[in-house]
MARRODO-798889 format. One line per 8 residues: for each residue x, y, z of C-alpha. Coordinates in nm, 2 decimals, padded with zeros to 4 digits, always signed. Example, Ala and Ser with C-alpha at 12.3 -4.5 7.8 and 13.67 -1.06 7.14 Angstrom:
# residues 2
+01.23:-00.45:+00.78; +01.37:-00.11:+00.71
END
This chain:
# residues 572
+00.00:+00.00:+00.00; +00.30:+00.23:+00.05; +00.35:+00.24:-00.32; +00.00:+00.39:-00.36; +00.09:+00.67:-00.12; +00.41:+00.74:-00.31; +00.23:+00.73:-00.64; -00.05:+00.96:-00.53
+00.20:+01.21:-00.38; +00.41:+01.20:-00.69; +00.10:+01.26:-00.91; -00.01:+01.55:-00.69; +00.34:+01.71:-00.72; +00.35:+01.67:-01.09; +00.01:+01.84:-01.12; +00.13:+02.12:-00.91
+00.41:+02.18:-01.15; +00.22:+02.09:-01.47; -00.15:+02.15:-01.42; -00.25:+02.02:-01.76; -00.04:+01.70:-01.74; -00.21:+01.36:-01.77; -00.08:+01.19:-01.46; -00.26:+00.85:-01.52
+00.07:+00.72:-01.65; +00.27:+00.85:-01.35; +00.31:+00.52:-01.18; +00.54:+00.39:-00.90; +00.65:+00.03:-00.95; +00.90:-00.21:-00.78; +01.26:-00.13:-00.86; +01.40:-00.42:-01.08
+01.74:-00.38:-00.91; +01.71:-00.37:-00.53; +02.05:-00.21:-00.51; +01.90:+00.11:-00.66; +01.60:+00.12:-00.43; +01.26:-00.04:-00.34; +01.04:+00.15:-00.59; +01.10:+00.34:-00.90
+00.92:+00.58:-01.14; +01.03:+00.65:-01.50; +00.72:+00.85:-01.59; +00.89:+01.19:-01.58; +01.10:+01.12:-01.89; +00.78:+01.07:-02.10; +00.62:+01.39:-01.96; +00.94:+01.59:-02.02
+00.96:+01.47:-02.38; +00.60:+01.56:-02.45; +00.65:+01.91:-02.31; +00.99:+01.96:-02.46; +01.16:+01.98:-02.12; +01.49:+01.84:-01.99; +01.38:+01.52:-01.81; +01.65:+01.54:-01.54
+01.57:+01.90:-01.47; +01.20:+01.81:-01.44; +01.29:+01.53:-01.21; +01.50:+01.77:-00.99; +01.20:+02.01:-00.96; +00.96:+01.72:-00.87; +01.20:+01.58:-00.60; +01.24:+01.93:-00.46
+00.87:+01.96:-00.40; +00.78:+01.59:-00.33; +00.73:+01.53:+00.04; +00.77:+01.16:+00.12; +01.01:+01.20:+00.41; +00.78:+00.99:+00.64; +00.82:+00.69:+00.40; +01.15:+00.71:+00.22
+01.51:+00.79:+00.25; +01.61:+01.09:+00.02; +01.49:+01.02:-00.33; +01.77:+00.95:-00.59; +01.76:+01.07:-00.95; +01.92:+00.82:-01.18; +02.01:+00.83:-01.55; +01.80:+01.06:-01.76
+01.52:+01.10:-01.50; +01.44:+00.79:-01.31; +01.32:+00.84:-00.95; +01.44:+00.57:-00.70; +01.27:+00.54:-00.37; +01.41:+00.34:-00.07; +01.17:+00.28:+00.22; +01.26:+00.37:+00.57
+01.25:+00.08:+00.82; +01.00:+00.28:+01.03; +00.76:+00.30:+00.74; +00.79:-00.08:+00.68; +00.73:-00.14:+01.05; +00.42:+00.08:+01.06; +00.27:-00.11:+00.76; +00.34:-00.44:+00.93
+00.19:-00.33:+01.26; -00.13:-00.22:+01.08; -00.15:-00.56:+00.90; -00.08:-00.75:+01.23; -00.37:-00.56:+01.39; -00.60:-00.67:+01.10; -00.63:-00.32:+00.95; -00.53:-00.44:+00.61
-00.34:-00.72:+00.43; -00.12:-00.50:+00.22; -00.39:-00.42:-00.04; -00.65:-00.15:-00.06; -01.00:-00.21:-00.19; -01.13:+00.02:-00.46; -01.27:+00.36:-00.35; -01.47:+00.38:-00.67
-01.57:+00.01:-00.74; -01.65:-00.09:-01.09; -01.90:-00.35:-01.22; -01.73:-00.62:-01.44; -01.91:-00.89:-01.64; -01.69:-01.20:-01.70; -01.80:-01.46:-01.96; -01.61:-01.79:-01.92
-01.62:-02.17:-01.95; -01.92:-02.19:-02.19; -01.95:-02.57:-02.26; -02.20:-02.71:-02.51; -02.51:-02.89:-02.40; -02.51:-03.27:-02.47; -02.13:-03.28:-02.49; -01.89:-03.37:-02.21
-01.66:-03.10:-02.08; -01.31:-03.17:-02.21; -00.96:-03.05:-02.14; -01.01:-02.76:-02.38; -01.26:-02.61:-02.13; -01.02:-02.61:-01.83; -00.83:-02.29:-01.93; -01.13:-02.07:-01.97
-01.30:-02.20:-01.66; -01.00:-02.16:-01.43; -00.88:-01.83:-01.57; -01.22:-01.67:-01.57; -01.29:-01.79:-01.21; -00.95:-01.65:-01.09; -01.01:-01.31:-01.25; -01.35:-01.29:-01.08
-01.19:-01.37:-00.74; -00.92:-01.11:-00.80; -01.16:-00.83:-00.90; -01.39:-00.91:-00.60; -01.09:-00.92:-00.36; -01.01:-00.56:-00.46; -01.37:-00.45:-00.40; -01.52:-00.46:-00.74
-01.87:-00.59:-00.83; -01.85:-00.89:-01.06; -02.12:-01.08:-01.26; -02.00:-01.41:-01.39; -02.20:-01.55:-01.68; -02.17:-01.90:-01.82; -02.29:-01.86:-02.18; -02.36:-02.22:-02.26
-02.41:-02.35:-02.61; -02.77:-02.47:-02.58; -02.90:-02.39:-02.93; -02.81:-02.46:-03.29; -02.80:-02.71:-03.57; -02.66:-03.00:-03.36; -02.99:-03.04:-03.18; -03.17:-03.16:-03.50
-02.93:-03.45:-03.51; -02.95:-03.51:-03.14; -03.33:-03.52:-03.16; -03.32:-03.78:-03.43; -03.08:-03.99:-03.23; -03.28:-03.94:-02.91; -03.61:-04.06:-03.07; -03.47:-04.36:-03.25
-03.16:-04.49:-03.07; -03.17:-04.36:-02.71; -03.04:-04.61:-02.44; -03.22:-04.50:-02.12; -02.99:-04.71:-01.90; -02.68:-04.56:-02.06; -02.84:-04.21:-02.01; -02.88:-04.28:-01.64
-02.52:-04.40:-01.60; -02.35:-04.11:-01.80; -02.59:-03.88:-01.97; -02.33:-03.68:-02.16; -02.15:-03.99:-02.29; -02.48:-04.12:-02.42; -02.58:-03.79:-02.59; -02.23:-03.77:-02.74
-02.28:-04.13:-02.88; -02.62:-04.03:-03.03; -02.47:-03.72:-03.20; -02.18:-03.91:-03.35; -02.41:-04.18:-03.47; -02.65:-03.95:-03.65; -02.38:-03.71:-03.77; -02.22:-04.01:-03.95
-02.55:-04.12:-04.08; -02.62:-03.77:-04.22; -02.29:-03.79:-04.42; -02.40:-04.12:-04.58; -02.77:-04.06:-04.62; -02.93:-03.73:-04.72; -03.27:-03.86:-04.60; -03.13:-03.87:-04.24
-03.00:-03.51:-04.29; -03.34:-03.39:-04.41; -03.50:-03.56:-04.10; -03.25:-03.38:-03.87; -03.33:-03.04:-04.03; -03.70:-03.11:-03.99; -03.66:-03.19:-03.62; -03.46:-02.87:-03.58
-03.73:-02.66:-03.74; -03.99:-02.82:-03.52; -03.78:-02.74:-03.21; -03.73:-02.38:-03.33; -04.11:-02.35:-03.40; -04.20:-02.45:-03.04; -04.30:-02.82:-03.09; -04.40:-02.95:-02.75
-04.23:-03.29:-02.78; -03.90:-03.15:-02.91; -03.89:-02.88:-02.65; -03.94:-03.13:-02.37; -03.65:-03.35:-02.50; -03.44:-03.04:-02.55; -03.51:-02.92:-02.19; -03.42:-03.27:-02.06
-03.09:-03.26:-02.25; -03.01:-02.92:-02.09; -03.09:-03.04:-01.74; -02.89:-03.35:-01.77; -02.60:-03.16:-01.91; -02.61:-02.89:-01.64; -02.62:-03.16:-01.37; -02.29:-03.31:-01.50
-02.14:-02.97:-01.56; -02.22:-02.87:-01.20; -02.04:-03.19:-01.08; -01.72:-03.07:-01.26; -01.76:-02.71:-01.14; -01.81:-02.84:-00.78; -01.48:-03.03:-00.80; -01.31:-02.72:-00.94
-01.47:-02.49:-00.68; -01.61:-02.28:-00.96; -01.95:-02.12:-00.97; -02.15:-01.86:-01.17; -02.39:-01.58:-01.10; -02.58:-01.64:-01.43; -02.60:-01.93:-01.67; -02.77:-01.78:-01.97
-02.74:-02.00:-02.27; -02.76:-01.89:-02.64; -03.13:-01.98:-02.64; -03.21:-01.70:-02.39; -03.14:-01.45:-02.66; -03.35:-01.61:-02.94; -03.64:-01.36:-02.93; -03.39:-01.06:-02.95
-03.21:-01.17:-03.27; -03.45:-01.04:-03.53; -03.46:-00.70:-03.36; -03.08:-00.68:-03.36; -03.06:-00.75:-03.74; -03.34:-00.50:-03.81; -03.16:-00.23:-03.62; -02.83:-00.29:-03.80
-03.01:-00.28:-04.13; -03.20:+00.04:-04.04; -02.89:+00.21:-03.93; -02.71:+00.12:-04.25; -02.45:-00.09:-04.07; -02.56:-00.42:-04.23; -02.63:-00.47:-04.60; -02.76:-00.74:-04.82
-02.50:-00.96:-04.99; -02.59:-01.28:-05.17; -02.91:-01.30:-04.97; -02.73:-01.26:-04.63; -02.71:-00.95:-04.41; -02.34:-00.86:-04.39; -02.14:-00.59:-04.21; -01.83:-00.47:-04.40
-01.54:-00.30:-04.22; -01.40:-00.10:-04.51; -01.24:+00.16:-04.29; -01.08:-00.08:-04.04; -00.74:-00.19:-04.16; -00.72:-00.53:-03.99; -01.08:-00.62:-04.06; -01.12:-00.49:-04.41
-01.09:-00.84:-04.56; -01.31:-01.00:-04.30; -01.68:-00.90:-04.32; -01.92:-01.03:-04.06; -02.24:-01.21:-04.14; -02.52:-01.12:-03.90; -02.80:-01.31:-04.08; -02.74:-01.61:-04.31
-02.91:-01.63:-04.65; -03.17:-01.87:-04.51; -03.27:-01.61:-04.25; -03.09:-01.78:-03.96; -02.88:-01.59:-03.71; -02.53:-01.69:-03.59; -02.28:-01.64:-03.31; -02.22:-01.28:-03.40
-02.59:-01.20:-03.38; -02.63:-01.38:-03.05; -02.32:-01.21:-02.90; -02.45:-00.87:-03.00; -02.78:-00.94:-02.83; -02.59:-01.08:-02.53; -02.38:-00.76:-02.50; -02.69:-00.54:-02.52
-02.86:-00.75:-02.25; -02.55:-00.72:-02.02; -02.55:-00.34:-02.08; -02.91:-00.30:-01.98; -02.91:-00.55:-01.69; -02.58:-00.46:-01.51; -02.44:-00.14:-01.66; -02.09:-00.28:-01.64
-01.78:-00.07:-01.70; -01.61:-00.37:-01.85; -01.71:-00.70:-02.02; -01.44:-00.97:-02.03; -01.46:-01.27:-02.26; -01.22:-01.56:-02.17; -01.17:-01.79:-02.47; -00.89:-01.95:-02.66
-00.69:-01.75:-02.91; -00.86:-01.89:-03.21; -01.16:-01.66:-03.15; -00.96:-01.34:-03.18; -01.10:-01.24:-03.51; -01.46:-01.31:-03.39; -01.42:-01.07:-03.10; -01.24:-00.81:-03.30
-01.54:-00.81:-03.53; -01.79:-00.82:-03.25; -01.64:-00.52:-03.06; -01.61:-00.31:-03.37; -01.96:-00.39:-03.47; -02.11:-00.32:-03.13; -01.92:+00.01:-03.12; -02.08:+00.11:-03.44
-02.43:-00.01:-03.34; -02.42:+00.15:-02.99; -02.17:+00.44:-03.00; -02.09:+00.59:-02.66; -02.20:+00.27:-02.48; -01.92:+00.34:-02.23; -01.81:-00.02:-02.17; -01.46:-00.16:-02.21
-01.48:-00.47:-02.42; -01.20:-00.71:-02.35; -01.11:-01.04:-02.51; -00.88:-01.22:-02.27; -00.74:-01.50:-02.48; -00.52:-01.79:-02.41; -00.30:-02.05:-02.59; -00.34:-02.43:-02.62
-00.26:-02.72:-02.39; -00.01:-02.94:-02.56; +00.10:-03.30:-02.50; +00.46:-03.41:-02.46; +00.48:-03.44:-02.84; +00.41:-03.07:-02.88; +00.07:-03.14:-03.04; -00.28:-03.07:-02.89
-00.32:-03.27:-02.57; -00.52:-03.58:-02.64; -00.54:-03.95:-02.55; -00.30:-04.20:-02.71; -00.58:-04.30:-02.94; -00.63:-03.94:-03.05; -00.95:-03.88:-02.86; -01.02:-03.55:-02.67
-00.95:-03.59:-02.30; -01.26:-03.56:-02.09; -01.22:-03.32:-01.80; -01.37:-03.56:-01.54; -01.11:-03.82:-01.63; -00.83:-03.56:-01.61; -00.94:-03.46:-01.26; -00.97:-03.82:-01.15
-00.62:-03.89:-01.27; -00.49:-03.58:-01.09; -00.64:-03.69:-00.76; -00.52:-04.05:-00.80; -00.16:-03.94:-00.87; -00.16:-03.70:-00.58; -00.31:-03.98:-00.36; -00.03:-04.22:-00.46
+00.23:-03.95:-00.38; +00.08:-03.86:-00.04; +00.05:-04.23:+00.05; +00.41:-04.29:-00.03; +00.52:-03.98:+00.17; +00.28:-04.02:+00.47; +00.15:-04.38:+00.47; +00.05:-04.35:+00.84
-00.21:-04.08:+00.78; -00.57:-04.20:+00.78; -00.70:-04.28:+00.43; -00.97:-04.02:+00.45; -00.71:-03.75:+00.53; -00.49:-03.87:+00.24; -00.79:-03.85:+00.01; -00.86:-03.50:+00.12
-00.50:-03.39:+00.07; -00.49:-03.56:-00.27; -00.80:-03.37:-00.38; -00.65:-03.04:-00.27; -00.31:-03.11:-00.42; -00.42:-03.28:-00.74; -00.69:-03.03:-00.84; -00.46:-02.74:-00.72
-00.17:-02.87:-00.93; -00.38:-02.86:-01.25; -00.51:-02.51:-01.18; -00.17:-02.37:-01.09; +00.00:-02.52:-01.39; -00.26:-02.35:-01.61; -00.23:-02.01:-01.43; +00.14:-01.98:-01.37
+00.25:-01.93:-01.73; +00.18:-01.64:-01.97; -00.18:-01.71:-02.07; -00.12:-01.63:-02.43; +00.15:-01.90:-02.46; +00.08:-02.27:-02.52; +00.20:-02.50:-02.24; +00.30:-02.87:-02.22
+00.08:-03.08:-01.99; +00.33:-03.28:-01.78; +00.22:-03.46:-01.46; +00.57:-03.49:-01.31; +00.62:-03.12:-01.35; +00.29:-03.00:-01.21; +00.30:-03.24:-00.91; +00.66:-03.17:-00.82
+00.74:-03.05:-00.47; +01.01:-02.82:-00.60; +00.99:-02.53:-00.84; +00.70:-02.30:-00.92; +00.42:-02.55:-00.86; +00.11:-02.58:-00.65; +00.26:-02.86:-00.43; +00.56:-02.64:-00.35
+00.33:-02.35:-00.24; +00.09:-02.57:-00.05; +00.38:-02.73:+00.13; +00.52:-02.38:+00.22; +00.18:-02.30:+00.37; +00.18:-02.62:+00.57; +00.52:-02.53:+00.71; +00.40:-02.20:+00.83
+00.09:-02.36:+00.99; +00.32:-02.62:+01.16; +00.49:-02.33:+01.35; +00.16:-02.23:+01.51; +00.07:-02.59:+01.59; +00.39:-02.61:+01.79; +00.28:-02.31:+01.99; -00.01:-02.50:+02.14
-00.23:-02.28:+02.35; +00.01:-01.99:+02.34; -00.16:-01.68:+02.20; -00.01:-01.47:+01.93; +00.08:-01.12:+02.06; +00.07:-00.82:+01.82; +00.40:-00.63:+01.81; +00.40:-00.25:+01.85
+00.69:-00.23:+01.61; +00.92:-00.45:+01.39; +01.30:-00.41:+01.42; +01.37:-00.60:+01.09; +01.74:-00.61:+01.19; +01.83:-00.91:+00.97; +01.84:-00.89:+00.59; +01.60:-01.19:+00.55
+01.34:-01.02:+00.77; +01.37:-00.70:+00.57; +01.34:-00.88:+00.24; +01.03:-01.07:+00.35; +00.87:-00.76:+00.49; +00.93:-00.56:+00.17; +00.79:-00.85:-00.04; +00.47:-00.86:+00.17
+00.42:-00.49:+00.11; +00.40:-00.56:-00.27; +00.10:-00.79:-00.25; -00.15:-00.52:-00.33; +00.05:-00.39:-00.63; +00.06:-00.74:-00.77; -00.32:-00.78:-00.73; -00.37:-00.46:-00.92
-00.15:-00.57:-01.20; -00.35:-00.90:-01.22; -00.68:-00.72:-01.28; -00.53:-00.45:-01.50; -00.38:-00.70:-01.74; -00.59:-01.01:-01.66; -00.27:-01.21:-01.60; -00.29:-01.43:-01.29
+00.07:-01.55:-01.36; +00.19:-01.23:-01.19; +00.03:-01.35:-00.87; +00.17:-01.70:-00.91; +00.52:-01.56:-00.95; +00.47:-01.33:-00.65; +00.36:-01.63:-00.43; +00.65:-01.84:-00.55
+00.89:-01.57:-00.46; +00.71:-01.52:-00.12; +00.76:-01.89:-00.04; +01.13:-01.86:-00.13; +01.17:-01.55:+00.09; +00.99:-01.71:+00.38; +01.21:-02.02:+00.35; +01.52:-01.81:+00.36
+01.39:-01.61:+00.65; +01.29:-01.92:+00.85; +01.63:-02.08:+00.79; +01.83:-01.78:+00.90; +01.61:-01.61:+01.16; +01.52:-01.84:+01.45; +01.15:-01.80:+01.54; +01.05:-02.04:+01.82
+01.40:-02.03:+01.96; +01.41:-01.65:+01.97; +01.31:-01.46:+02.28; +01.12:-01.15:+02.39; +01.02:-00.89:+02.13; +01.22:-01.06:+01.85; +01.03:-01.38:+01.89; +00.70:-01.19:+01.89
+00.79:-01.00:+01.58; +00.91:-01.31:+01.39; +00.60:-01.50:+01.48; +00.39:-01.21:+01.35; +00.59:-01.21:+01.03; +00.52:-01.58:+00.99; +00.15:-01.52:+01.05; +00.14:-01.24:+00.79
+00.33:-01.45:+00.54; +00.08:-01.73:+00.59; -00.22:-01.50:+00.55; -00.09:-01.35:+00.23; +00.00:-01.69:+00.09; -00.34:-01.83:+00.18; -00.52:-01.52:+00.04; -00.32:-01.55:-00.28
-00.39:-01.92:-00.32; -00.76:-01.87:-00.25; -00.76:-01.60:-00.53; -00.61:-01.85:-00.76; -00.88:-02.10:-00.67; -00.66:-02.33:-00.47; -00.76:-02.48:-00.14; -00.50:-02.52:+00.13
-00.44:-02.80:+00.38; -00.28:-02.81:+00.72; -00.07:-03.12:+00.64; +00.08:-03.28:+00.33
END
């Protein structure tokens, strides 16, 4: 939180010298080289350049008027105008005392909270969730937790695929080949079987395809029998989806499928045509982006030549519903990178349809999960990996590892630890890298007890908890100050202070890997502190202060892991 005070004071000083300056880019960030200081700002160089000033002279004027003596040693000007801030031990101590008293945990909630809609997961009805759904589900859930932690209002919406041409084929299969016993055992597997069966039949026999189209028209026209079957498909699918979400600890405020927007689609197309945005082309209604360089060769269809709508039409109606229902300042879509063109078109089209809508439209995209061979992650037979099976294997592998390490623990406790570690390992492996990069799925890496992994961080948390178990009934006393006399204490304290800054970066850039890296470094700093600074063996005020540091490190680690969607455990 100290960085926010420094940043606000720096912005105020700049405005006093340059009243017309845009200080939104005047930021204070951690110094990449600790030998130069704890925090740094390079913003004055850009300001000076834009105003044709000497950057070092501007820096000198700012430093002359910037009053941060309560927090920092004298500010150093480096190079062409960098400002380097080194914190005073007293300021660190005050921040730690406030955290120990429960006044804060090194982050500040928003004074002007925003409303954010996050669209993620979005499986298709009648199809099992597979490994391809894991990244959107985990990333979206983590972003929602991070925004909420910092005081923002979040609406999470699971925009499930519950409408479209596949239901004609499913209806034929359901009526002619449904195995009710198989449906009871595994509804999604049975519906997937029916779809594959009829899809293959359609390719061989046009009569079957005509029948499927006829069933779809009946569904879309409100046929009672087909609607009843369709509703049963949705309920069965949602039940199995909810089982997966329950295991992942993921939930949603809304689950509004594509069908929810059906009655809005004609009005959307009519408005686009009336406003001259969409025009007829080969019988379809199309939007051209002639004045948009990257989209010029990629027109968007909003109504097919047969009169049917498509994803673009539905997504436009969805955006308008979200605008009217929640008045969000931002709408975030979490999908894989293959949908980048679609969202570029969607955002440009919505901006033309509803100019001045005031929402930030953000496509948070991610790369693919690869197998050891560098190809998309599938079974050895080339099948898509079902998510339920992946989670089962994660828990079993973790159970085997826990049983080998702690065979004397009761089986029920080993099962619980395996669930926490196994599911946590999958989540963390997904979140810890740059989301826009592909990553290789490797069980040995993600379940390792060393390196930047969930088991390493969970084990670090159990080590901290073990310290307090050893205290027994002894109560934790809050220090009135922290001496921070040893280098490892100082390093740990400074790292704790950066928790809030990292959380802000996570929501600003929608990159949870910043938090993963922070927690990994925190675990390393704590290990160094614990090895070099006796805690339970210390005496008097030093013992009290070090126990408080352990407690704060544990709370930050726990809060960070919770934000990433990871459960913790007392033992491993």
